[in-house]
mmCIF file as gemmi writes it, N, C-alpha and C atoms, coordinates in Angstrom:
data_model
loop_
_atom_site.group_PDB
_atom_site.id
_atom_site.type_symbol
_atom_site.label_atom_id
_atom_site.label_alt_id
_atom_site.label_comp_id
_atom_site.label_asym_id
_atom_site.label_entity_id
_atom_site.label_seq_id
_atom_site.pdbx_PDB_ins_code
_atom_site.Cartn_x
_atom_site.Cartn_y
_atom_site.Cartn_z
_atom_site.occupancy
_atom_site.B_iso_or_equiv
_atom_site.pdbx_formal_charge
_atom_site.auth_seq_id
_atom_site.auth_asym_id
_atom_site.pdbx_PDB_model_num
ATOM 1 N N . MET Axp A 1 ? 169.729 128.111 212.756 1 0 ? 1 A 1
ATOM 2 C CA . MET Axp A 1 ? 168.992 126.92 212.435 1 0 ? 1 A 1
ATOM 3 C C . MET Axp A 1 ? 167.521 127.144 212.819 1 0 ? 1 A 1
ATOM 4 N N . VAL Axp A 2 ? 166.637 126.608 212.009 1 0 ? 2 A 1
ATOM 5 C CA . VAL Axp A 2 ? 165.206 126.778 212.221 1 0 ? 2 A 1
ATOM 6 C C . VAL Axp A 2 ? 164.718 125.756 213.243 1 0 ? 2 A 1
ATOM 7 N N . THR Axp A 3 ? 163.87 126.231 214.125 1 0 ? 3 A 1
ATOM 8 C CA . THR Axp A 3 ? 163.35 125.329 215.146 1 0 ? 3 A 1
ATOM 9 C C . THR Axp A 3 ? 162.068 124.657 214.668 1 0 ? 3 A 1
ATOM 10 N N . LYS Axp A 4 ? 161.699 123.61 215.357 1 0 ? 4 A 1
ATOM 11 C CA . LYS Axp A 4 ? 160.492 122.869 215.024 1 0 ? 4 A 1
ATOM 12 C C . LYS Axp A 4 ? 159.258 123.757 215.195 1 0 ? 4 A 1
ATOM 13 N N . ALA Axp A 5 ? 159.243 124.571 216.212 1 0 ? 5 A 1
ATOM 14 C CA . ALA Axp A 5 ? 158.102 125.458 216.463 1 0 ? 5 A 1
ATOM 15 C C . ALA Axp A 5 ? 157.937 126.462 215.317 1 0 ? 5 A 1
ATOM 16 N N . GLU Axp A 6 ? 159.032 126.991 214.794 1 0 ? 6 A 1
ATOM 17 C CA . GLU Axp A 6 ? 158.959 127.941 213.673 1 0 ? 6 A 1
ATOM 18 C C . GLU Axp A 6 ? 158.415 127.262 212.416 1 0 ? 6 A 1
ATOM 19 N N . LEU Axp A 7 ? 158.87 126.04 212.173 1 0 ? 7 A 1
ATOM 20 C CA . LEU Axp A 7 ? 158.378 125.296 211.008 1 0 ? 7 A 1
ATOM 21 C C . LEU Axp A 7 ? 156.889 124.985 211.14 1 0 ? 7 A 1
ATOM 22 N N . GLU Axp A 8 ? 156.468 124.593 212.338 1 0 ? 8 A 1
ATOM 23 C CA . GLU Axp A 8 ? 155.057 124.303 212.548 1 0 ? 8 A 1
ATOM 24 C C . GLU Axp A 8 ? 154.208 125.556 212.372 1 0 ? 8 A 1
ATOM 25 N N . ALA Axp A 9 ? 154.705 126.7 212.814 1 0 ? 9 A 1
ATOM 26 C CA . ALA Axp A 9 ? 153.977 127.961 212.659 1 0 ? 9 A 1
ATOM 27 C C . ALA Axp A 9 ? 153.873 128.323 211.172 1 0 ? 9 A 1
ATOM 28 N N . GLU Axp A 10 ? 154.93 128.109 210.435 1 0 ? 10 A 1
ATOM 29 C CA . GLU Axp A 10 ? 154.903 128.408 208.995 1 0 ? 10 A 1
ATOM 30 C C . GLU Axp A 10 ? 153.946 127.475 208.254 1 0 ? 10 A 1
ATOM 31 N N . VAL Axp A 11 ? 153.929 126.191 208.624 1 0 ? 11 A 1
ATOM 32 C CA . VAL Axp A 11 ? 153.004 125.238 208.008 1 0 ? 11 A 1
ATOM 33 C C . VAL Axp A 11 ? 151.564 125.636 208.328 1 0 ? 11 A 1
ATOM 34 N N . ALA Axp A 12 ? 151.314 126.041 209.554 1 0 ? 12 A 1
ATOM 35 C CA . ALA Axp A 12 ? 149.962 126.469 209.944 1 0 ? 12 A 1
ATOM 36 C C . ALA Axp A 12 ? 149.535 127.694 209.137 1 0 ? 12 A 1
ATOM 37 N N . GLU Axp A 13 ? 150.43 128.634 208.948 1 0 ? 13 A 1
ATOM 38 C CA . GLU Axp A 13 ? 150.126 129.83 208.157 1 0 ? 13 A 1
ATOM 39 C C . GLU Axp A 13 ? 149.832 129.461 206.695 1 0 ? 13 A 1
ATOM 40 N N . LEU Axp A 14 ? 150.611 128.565 206.132 1 0 ? 14 A 1
ATOM 41 C CA . LEU Axp A 14 ? 150.381 128.135 204.755 1 0 ? 14 A 1
ATOM 42 C C . LEU Axp A 14 ? 149.043 127.413 204.621 1 0 ? 14 A 1
ATOM 43 N N . ARG Axp A 15 ? 148.683 126.604 205.596 1 0 ? 15 A 1
ATOM 44 C CA . ARG Axp A 15 ? 147.384 125.92 205.573 1 0 ? 15 A 1
ATOM 45 C C . ARG Axp A 15 ? 146.245 126.941 205.646 1 0 ? 15 A 1
ATOM 46 N N . ARG Axp A 16 ? 146.42 127.969 206.47 1 0 ? 16 A 1
ATOM 47 C CA . ARG Axp A 16 ? 145.406 129.006 206.586 1 0 ? 16 A 1
ATOM 48 C C . ARG Axp A 16 ? 145.23 129.74 205.25 1 0 ? 16 A 1
ATOM 49 N N . GLN Axp A 17 ? 146.333 130.075 204.599 1 0 ? 17 A 1
ATOM 50 C CA . GLN Axp A 17 ? 146.269 130.754 203.305 1 0 ? 17 A 1
ATOM 51 C C . GLN Axp A 17 ? 145.606 129.872 202.251 1 0 ? 17 A 1
ATOM 52 N N . LEU Axp A 18 ? 145.924 128.597 202.263 1 0 ? 18 A 1
ATOM 53 C CA . LEU Axp A 18 ? 145.313 127.658 201.325 1 0 ? 18 A 1
ATOM 54 C C . LEU Axp A 18 ? 143.812 127.552 201.556 1 0 ? 18 A 1
ATOM 55 N N . ALA Axp A 19 ? 143.39 127.518 202.809 1 0 ? 19 A 1
ATOM 56 C CA . ALA Axp A 19 ? 141.962 127.45 203.12 1 0 ? 19 A 1
ATOM 57 C C . ALA Axp A 19 ? 141.251 128.709 202.643 1 0 ? 19 A 1
ATOM 58 N N . GLN Axp A 20 ? 141.866 129.878 202.835 1 0 ? 20 A 1
ATOM 59 C CA . GLN Axp A 20 ? 141.261 131.13 202.359 1 0 ? 20 A 1
ATOM 60 C C . GLN Axp A 20 ? 141.145 131.136 200.842 1 0 ? 20 A 1
ATOM 61 N N . GLN Axp A 21 ? 142.18 130.674 200.176 1 0 ? 21 A 1
ATOM 62 C CA . GLN Axp A 21 ? 142.17 130.637 198.713 1 0 ? 21 A 1
ATOM 63 C C . GLN Axp A 21 ? 141.081 129.694 198.209 1 0 ? 21 A 1
ATOM 64 N N . THR Axp A 22 ? 140.925 128.561 198.856 1 0 ? 22 A 1
ATOM 65 C CA . THR Axp A 22 ? 139.897 127.599 198.465 1 0 ? 22 A 1
ATOM 66 C C . THR Axp A 22 ? 138.505 128.192 198.659 1 0 ? 22 A 1
ATOM 67 N N . LYS Axp A 23 ? 138.287 128.886 199.784 1 0 ? 23 A 1
ATOM 68 C CA . LYS Axp A 23 ? 136.996 129.536 200.016 1 0 ? 23 A 1
ATOM 69 C C . LYS Axp A 23 ? 136.716 130.602 198.964 1 0 ? 23 A 1
ATOM 70 N N . ALA Axp A 24 ? 137.732 131.37 198.6 1 0 ? 24 A 1
ATOM 71 C CA . ALA Axp A 24 ? 137.556 132.428 197.601 1 0 ? 24 A 1
ATOM 72 C C . ALA Axp A 24 ? 137.217 131.839 196.232 1 0 ? 24 A 1
ATOM 73 N N . GLU Axp A 25 ? 137.833 130.722 195.889 1 0 ? 25 A 1
ATOM 74 C CA . GLU Axp A 25 ? 137.549 130.08 194.604 1 0 ? 25 A 1
ATOM 75 C C . GLU Axp A 25 ? 136.136 129.522 194.567 1 0 ? 25 A 1
ATOM 76 N N . LYS Axp A 26 ? 135.667 129.003 195.689 1 0 ? 26 A 1
ATOM 77 C CA . LYS Axp A 26 ? 134.306 128.473 195.741 1 0 ? 26 A 1
ATOM 78 C C . LYS Axp A 26 ? 133.283 129.596 195.663 1 0 ? 26 A 1
ATOM 79 N N . ALA Axp A 27 ? 133.616 130.765 196.203 1 0 ? 27 A 1
ATOM 80 C CA . ALA Axp A 27 ? 132.687 131.893 196.219 1 0 ? 27 A 1
ATOM 81 C C . ALA Axp A 27 ? 132.558 132.541 194.842 1 0 ? 27 A 1
ATOM 82 N N . GLU Axp A 28 ? 133.609 132.455 194.019 1 0 ? 28 A 1
ATOM 83 C CA . GLU Axp A 28 ? 133.567 133.055 192.688 1 0 ? 28 A 1
ATOM 84 C C . GLU Axp A 28 ? 132.665 132.236 191.775 1 0 ? 28 A 1
ATOM 85 N N . PRO Axp A 29 ? 131.824 132.911 191.006 1 0 ? 29 A 1
ATOM 86 C CA . PRO Axp A 29 ? 130.985 132.166 190.053 1 0 ? 29 A 1
ATOM 87 C C . PRO Axp A 29 ? 131.833 131.621 188.908 1 0 ? 29 A 1
ATOM 88 N N . LYS Axp A 30 ? 131.441 130.475 188.417 1 0 ? 30 A 1
ATOM 89 C CA . LYS Axp A 30 ? 132.16 129.845 187.312 1 0 ? 30 A 1
ATOM 90 C C . LYS Axp A 30 ? 131.865 130.608 186.026 1 0 ? 30 A 1
ATOM 91 N N . GLU Axp A 31 ? 132.876 130.827 185.216 1 0 ? 31 A 1
ATOM 92 C CA . GLU Axp A 31 ? 132.699 131.506 183.933 1 0 ? 31 A 1
ATOM 93 C C . GLU Axp A 31 ? 132.188 130.519 182.896 1 0 ? 31 A 1
ATOM 94 N N . ASP Axp A 32 ? 131.346 131.029 182.032 1 0 ? 32 A 1
ATOM 95 C CA . ASP Axp A 32 ? 130.819 130.212 180.946 1 0 ? 32 A 1
ATOM 96 C C . ASP Axp A 32 ? 131.723 130.428 179.732 1 0 ? 32 A 1
ATOM 97 N N . HIS Axp A 33 ? 132.466 129.405 179.364 1 0 ? 33 A 1
ATOM 98 C CA . HIS Axp A 33 ? 133.416 129.521 178.265 1 0 ? 33 A 1
ATOM 99 C C . HIS Axp A 33 ? 132.784 129.235 176.92 1 0 ? 33 A 1
ATOM 100 N N . SER Axp A 34 ? 131.512 128.881 176.893 1 0 ? 34 A 1
ATOM 101 C CA . SER Axp A 34 ? 130.879 128.553 175.618 1 0 ? 34 A 1
ATOM 102 C C . SER Axp A 34 ? 130.749 129.79 174.733 1 0 ? 34 A 1
ATOM 103 N N . ASP Axp A 35 ? 130.525 130.966 175.341 1 0 ? 35 A 1
ATOM 104 C CA . ASP Axp A 35 ? 130.426 132.191 174.543 1 0 ? 35 A 1
ATOM 105 C C . ASP Axp A 35 ? 131.757 132.529 173.881 1 0 ? 35 A 1
ATOM 106 N N . SER Axp A 36 ? 132.851 132.385 174.615 1 0 ? 36 A 1
ATOM 107 C CA . SER Axp A 36 ? 134.152 132.687 174.03 1 0 ? 36 A 1
ATOM 108 C C . SER Axp A 36 ? 134.505 131.67 172.947 1 0 ? 36 A 1
ATOM 109 N N . LEU Axp A 37 ? 134.078 130.42 173.122 1 0 ? 37 A 1
ATOM 110 C CA . LEU Axp A 37 ? 134.33 129.401 172.11 1 0 ? 37 A 1
ATOM 111 C C . LEU Axp A 37 ? 133.55 129.712 170.839 1 0 ? 37 A 1
ATOM 112 N N . ILE Axp A 38 ? 132.303 130.13 170.988 1 0 ? 38 A 1
ATOM 113 C CA . ILE Axp A 38 ? 131.493 130.485 169.825 1 0 ? 38 A 1
ATOM 114 C C . ILE Axp A 38 ? 132.102 131.687 169.105 1 0 ? 38 A 1
ATOM 115 N N . ASP Axp A 39 ? 132.565 132.686 169.866 1 0 ? 39 A 1
ATOM 116 C CA . ASP Axp A 39 ? 133.204 133.855 169.251 1 0 ? 39 A 1
ATOM 117 C C . ASP Axp A 39 ? 134.461 133.445 168.488 1 0 ? 39 A 1
ATOM 118 N N . THR Axp A 40 ? 135.233 132.535 169.054 1 0 ? 40 A 1
ATOM 119 C CA . THR Axp A 40 ? 136.459 132.077 168.403 1 0 ? 40 A 1
ATOM 120 C C . THR Axp A 40 ? 136.139 131.349 167.1 1 0 ? 40 A 1
ATOM 121 N N . ILE Axp A 41 ? 135.128 130.501 167.128 1 0 ? 41 A 1
ATOM 122 C CA . ILE Axp A 41 ? 134.747 129.765 165.924 1 0 ? 41 A 1
ATOM 123 C C . ILE Axp A 41 ? 134.228 130.717 164.851 1 0 ? 41 A 1
ATOM 124 N N . GLU Axp A 42 ? 133.415 131.703 165.253 1 0 ? 42 A 1
ATOM 125 C CA . GLU Axp A 42 ? 132.907 132.675 164.282 1 0 ? 42 A 1
ATOM 126 C C . GLU Axp A 42 ? 134.045 133.501 163.702 1 0 ? 42 A 1
ATOM 127 N N . ASN Axp A 43 ? 135.006 133.892 164.533 1 0 ? 43 A 1
ATOM 128 C CA . ASN Axp A 43 ? 136.154 134.656 164.056 1 0 ? 43 A 1
ATOM 129 C C . ASN Axp A 43 ? 136.965 133.831 163.066 1 0 ? 43 A 1
ATOM 130 N N . TRP Axp A 44 ? 137.184 132.559 163.385 1 0 ? 44 A 1
ATOM 131 C CA . TRP Axp A 44 ? 137.926 131.671 162.494 1 0 ? 44 A 1
ATOM 132 C C . TRP Axp A 44 ? 137.177 131.499 161.178 1 0 ? 44 A 1
ATOM 133 N N . SER Axp A 45 ? 135.876 131.363 161.255 1 0 ? 45 A 1
ATOM 134 C CA . SER Axp A 45 ? 135.058 131.202 160.056 1 0 ? 45 A 1
ATOM 135 C C . SER Axp A 45 ? 135.143 132.445 159.177 1 0 ? 45 A 1
ATOM 136 N N . ASP Axp A 46 ? 135.091 133.621 159.79 1 0 ? 46 A 1
ATOM 137 C CA . ASP Axp A 46 ? 135.217 134.87 159.031 1 0 ? 46 A 1
ATOM 138 C C . ASP Axp A 46 ? 136.585 134.968 158.359 1 0 ? 46 A 1
ATOM 139 N N . GLN Axp A 47 ? 137.62 134.573 159.07 1 0 ? 47 A 1
ATOM 140 C CA . GLN Axp A 47 ? 138.964 134.625 158.495 1 0 ? 47 A 1
ATOM 141 C C . GLN Axp A 47 ? 139.098 133.653 157.324 1 0 ? 47 A 1
ATOM 142 N N . MET Axp A 48 ? 138.52 132.472 157.446 1 0 ? 48 A 1
ATOM 143 C CA . MET Axp A 48 ? 138.57 131.504 156.345 1 0 ? 48 A 1
ATOM 144 C C . MET Axp A 48 ? 137.81 132.029 155.127 1 0 ? 48 A 1
ATOM 145 N N . ASP Axp A 49 ? 136.678 132.676 155.356 1 0 ? 49 A 1
ATOM 146 C CA . ASP Axp A 49 ? 135.93 133.276 154.248 1 0 ? 49 A 1
ATOM 147 C C . ASP Axp A 49 ? 136.77 134.329 153.536 1 0 ? 49 A 1
ATOM 148 N N . ASP Axp A 50 ? 137.492 135.144 154.307 1 0 ? 50 A 1
ATOM 149 C CA . ASP Axp A 50 ? 138.354 136.167 153.715 1 0 ? 50 A 1
ATOM 150 C C . ASP Axp A 50 ? 139.467 135.536 152.877 1 0 ? 50 A 1
ATOM 151 N N . VAL Axp A 51 ? 140.081 134.473 153.395 1 0 ? 51 A 1
ATOM 152 C CA . VAL Axp A 51 ? 141.166 133.805 152.661 1 0 ? 51 A 1
ATOM 153 C C . VAL Axp A 51 ? 140.639 133.196 151.369 1 0 ? 51 A 1
ATOM 154 N N . LEU Axp A 52 ? 139.497 132.533 151.441 1 0 ? 52 A 1
ATOM 155 C CA . LEU Axp A 52 ? 138.928 131.926 150.233 1 0 ? 52 A 1
ATOM 156 C C . LEU Axp A 52 ? 138.524 132.977 149.21 1 0 ? 52 A 1
ATOM 157 N N . THR Axp A 53 ? 138.035 134.114 149.66 1 0 ? 53 A 1
ATOM 158 C CA . THR Axp A 53 ? 137.699 135.207 148.746 1 0 ? 53 A 1
ATOM 159 C C . THR Axp A 53 ? 138.954 135.726 148.056 1 0 ? 53 A 1
ATOM 160 N N . GLU Axp A 54 ? 140.02 135.917 148.841 1 0 ? 54 A 1
ATOM 161 C CA . GLU Axp A 54 ? 141.289 136.38 148.26 1 0 ? 54 A 1
ATOM 162 C C . GLU Axp A 54 ? 141.816 135.382 147.232 1 0 ? 54 A 1
ATOM 163 N N . LEU Axp A 55 ? 141.751 134.092 147.543 1 0 ? 55 A 1
ATOM 164 C CA . LEU Axp A 55 ? 142.229 133.082 146.598 1 0 ? 55 A 1
ATOM 165 C C . LEU Axp A 55 ? 141.369 133.05 145.34 1 0 ? 55 A 1
ATOM 166 N N . GLY Axp A 56 ? 140.079 133.293 145.48 1 0 ? 56 A 1
ATOM 167 C CA . GLY Axp A 56 ? 139.199 133.315 144.315 1 0 ? 56 A 1
ATOM 168 C C . GLY Axp A 56 ? 139.455 134.506 143.407 1 0 ? 56 A 1
ATOM 169 N N . GLU Axp A 57 ? 139.898 135.617 143.987 1 0 ? 57 A 1
ATOM 170 C CA . GLU Axp A 57 ? 140.163 136.821 143.207 1 0 ? 57 A 1
ATOM 171 C C . GLU Axp A 57 ? 141.59 136.872 142.662 1 0 ? 57 A 1
ATOM 172 N N . LEU Axp A 58 ? 142.487 136.042 143.178 1 0 ? 58 A 1
ATOM 173 C CA . LEU Axp A 58 ? 143.894 136.082 142.774 1 0 ? 58 A 1
ATOM 174 C C . LEU Axp A 58 ? 144.111 135.893 141.274 1 0 ? 58 A 1
ATOM 175 N N . PRO Axp A 59 ? 143.446 134.944 140.589 1 0 ? 59 A 1
ATOM 176 C CA . PRO Axp A 59 ? 143.69 134.796 139.155 1 0 ? 59 A 1
ATOM 177 C C . PRO Axp A 59 ? 143.309 136.042 138.345 1 0 ? 59 A 1
ATOM 178 N N . HIS Axp A 60 ? 142.352 136.8 138.824 1 0 ? 60 A 1
ATOM 179 C CA . HIS Axp A 60 ? 141.924 138 138.101 1 0 ? 60 A 1
ATOM 180 C C . HIS Axp A 60 ? 142.801 139.204 138.428 1 0 ? 60 A 1
ATOM 181 N N . LYS Axp A 61 ? 143.286 139.282 139.655 1 0 ? 61 A 1
ATOM 182 C CA . LYS Axp A 61 ? 144.102 140.427 140.067 1 0 ? 61 A 1
ATOM 183 C C . LYS Axp A 61 ? 145.555 140.289 139.618 1 0 ? 61 A 1
ATOM 184 N N . LYS Axp A 62 ? 146.125 139.092 139.78 1 0 ? 62 A 1
ATOM 185 C CA . LYS Axp A 62 ? 147.546 138.863 139.47 1 0 ? 62 A 1
ATOM 186 C C . LYS Axp A 62 ? 147.684 137.551 138.709 1 0 ? 62 A 1
ATOM 187 N N . PRO Axp A 63 ? 147.378 137.549 137.416 1 0 ? 63 A 1
ATOM 188 C CA . PRO Axp A 63 ? 147.381 136.288 136.668 1 0 ? 63 A 1
ATOM 189 C C . PRO Axp A 63 ? 148.772 135.661 136.521 1 0 ? 63 A 1
ATOM 190 N N . ILE Axp A 64 ? 149.808 136.473 136.389 1 0 ? 64 A 1
ATOM 191 C CA . ILE Axp A 64 ? 151.159 135.917 136.22 1 0 ? 64 A 1
ATOM 192 C C . ILE Axp A 64 ? 151.606 135.225 137.512 1 0 ? 64 A 1
ATOM 193 N N . LEU Axp A 65 ? 151.363 135.873 138.642 1 0 ? 65 A 1
ATOM 194 C CA . LEU Axp A 65 ? 151.711 135.266 139.925 1 0 ? 65 A 1
ATOM 195 C C . LEU Axp A 65 ? 150.936 133.967 140.128 1 0 ? 65 A 1
ATOM 196 N N . PHE Axp A 66 ? 149.667 133.968 139.755 1 0 ? 66 A 1
ATOM 197 C CA . PHE Axp A 66 ? 148.841 132.767 139.887 1 0 ? 66 A 1
ATOM 198 C C . PHE Axp A 66 ? 149.383 131.646 139.001 1 0 ? 66 A 1
ATOM 199 N N . ALA Axp A 67 ? 149.745 131.975 137.755 1 0 ? 67 A 1
ATOM 200 C CA . ALA Axp A 67 ? 150.267 130.965 136.831 1 0 ? 67 A 1
ATOM 201 C C . ALA Axp A 67 ? 151.584 130.386 137.35 1 0 ? 67 A 1
ATOM 202 N N . LEU Axp A 68 ? 152.462 131.24 137.867 1 0 ? 68 A 1
ATOM 203 C CA . LEU Axp A 68 ? 153.727 130.758 138.428 1 0 ? 68 A 1
ATOM 204 C C . LEU Axp A 68 ? 153.481 129.865 139.65 1 0 ? 68 A 1
ATOM 205 N N . GLY Axp A 69 ? 152.523 130.234 140.479 1 0 ? 69 A 1
ATOM 206 C CA . GLY Axp A 69 ? 152.199 129.42 141.649 1 0 ? 69 A 1
ATOM 207 C C . GLY Axp A 69 ? 151.661 128.056 141.256 1 0 ? 69 A 1
ATOM 208 N N . VAL Axp A 70 ? 150.781 128.024 140.254 1 0 ? 70 A 1
ATOM 209 C CA . VAL Axp A 70 ? 150.234 126.752 139.788 1 0 ? 70 A 1
ATOM 210 C C . VAL Axp A 70 ? 151.334 125.897 139.182 1 0 ? 70 A 1
ATOM 211 N N . PHE Axp A 71 ? 152.232 126.524 138.411 1 0 ? 71 A 1
ATOM 212 C CA . PHE Axp A 71 ? 153.349 125.791 137.82 1 0 ? 71 A 1
ATOM 213 C C . PHE Axp A 71 ? 154.247 125.203 138.908 1 0 ? 71 A 1
ATOM 214 N N . ALA Axp A 72 ? 154.581 126.016 139.918 1 0 ? 72 A 1
ATOM 215 C CA . ALA Axp A 72 ? 155.454 125.545 141 1 0 ? 72 A 1
ATOM 216 C C . ALA Axp A 72 ? 154.793 124.41 141.777 1 0 ? 72 A 1
ATOM 217 N N . LEU Axp A 73 ? 153.512 124.546 142.051 1 0 ? 73 A 1
ATOM 218 C CA . LEU Axp A 73 ? 152.801 123.501 142.761 1 0 ? 73 A 1
ATOM 219 C C . LEU Axp A 73 ? 152.76 122.213 141.942 1 0 ? 73 A 1
ATOM 220 N N . GLY Axp A 74 ? 152.492 122.32 140.642 1 0 ? 74 A 1
ATOM 221 C CA . GLY Axp A 74 ? 152.492 121.15 139.771 1 0 ? 74 A 1
ATOM 222 C C . GLY Axp A 74 ? 153.852 120.493 139.703 1 0 ? 74 A 1
ATOM 223 N N . TYR Axp A 75 ? 154.895 121.301 139.648 1 0 ? 75 A 1
ATOM 224 C CA . TYR Axp A 75 ? 156.254 120.775 139.607 1 0 ? 75 A 1
ATOM 225 C C . TYR Axp A 75 ? 156.566 119.992 140.884 1 0 ? 75 A 1
ATOM 226 N N . LEU Axp A 76 ? 156.218 120.579 142.034 1 0 ? 76 A 1
ATOM 227 C CA . LEU Axp A 76 ? 156.483 119.914 143.306 1 0 ? 76 A 1
ATOM 228 C C . LEU Axp A 76 ? 155.707 118.621 143.45 1 0 ? 76 A 1
ATOM 229 N N . VAL Axp A 77 ? 154.454 118.633 143.035 1 0 ? 77 A 1
ATOM 230 C CA . VAL Axp A 77 ? 153.648 117.418 143.111 1 0 ? 77 A 1
ATOM 231 C C . VAL Axp A 77 ? 154.217 116.363 142.165 1 0 ? 77 A 1
ATOM 232 N N . GLY Axp A 78 ? 154.633 116.775 140.975 1 0 ? 78 A 1
ATOM 233 C CA . GLY Axp A 78 ? 155.2 115.831 140.019 1 0 ? 78 A 1
ATOM 234 C C . GLY Axp A 78 ? 156.518 115.229 140.511 1 0 ? 78 A 1
ATOM 235 N N . ARG Axp A 79 ? 157.314 116.016 141.217 1 0 ? 79 A 1
ATOM 236 C CA . ARG Axp A 79 ? 158.603 115.527 141.717 1 0 ? 79 A 1
ATOM 237 C C . ARG Axp A 79 ? 158.436 114.624 142.949 1 0 ? 79 A 1
ATOM 238 N N . SER Axp A 80 ? 157.31 114.733 143.608 1 0 ? 80 A 1
ATOM 239 C CA . SER Axp A 80 ? 157.139 113.959 144.832 1 0 ? 80 A 1
ATOM 240 C C . SER Axp A 80 ? 156.839 112.486 144.56 1 0 ? 80 A 1
ATOM 241 N N . ARG Axp A 81 ? 156.483 112.146 143.33 1 0 ? 81 A 1
ATOM 242 C CA . ARG Axp A 81 ? 156.159 110.763 143.017 1 0 ? 81 A 1
ATOM 243 C C . ARG Axp A 81 ? 157.341 109.994 142.554 1 0 ? 81 A 1
């Protein structure tokens, strides 16, 4: 069975570790997340440009596939009403 003194010693040790961790977090400089956000937005924008370019070229590269896709989309929209 654990004694009261052992529990108090363990609580004191945990408090000491928590205090050290808090000091270490305060000493670390805060990261600026705005640069990573801008990179993410630019990456997303580039990917959207690529998708729109591919969709614009699809009727010229694969006209039968494009026609079937338009037909299927029209059919689904017509059935939804």
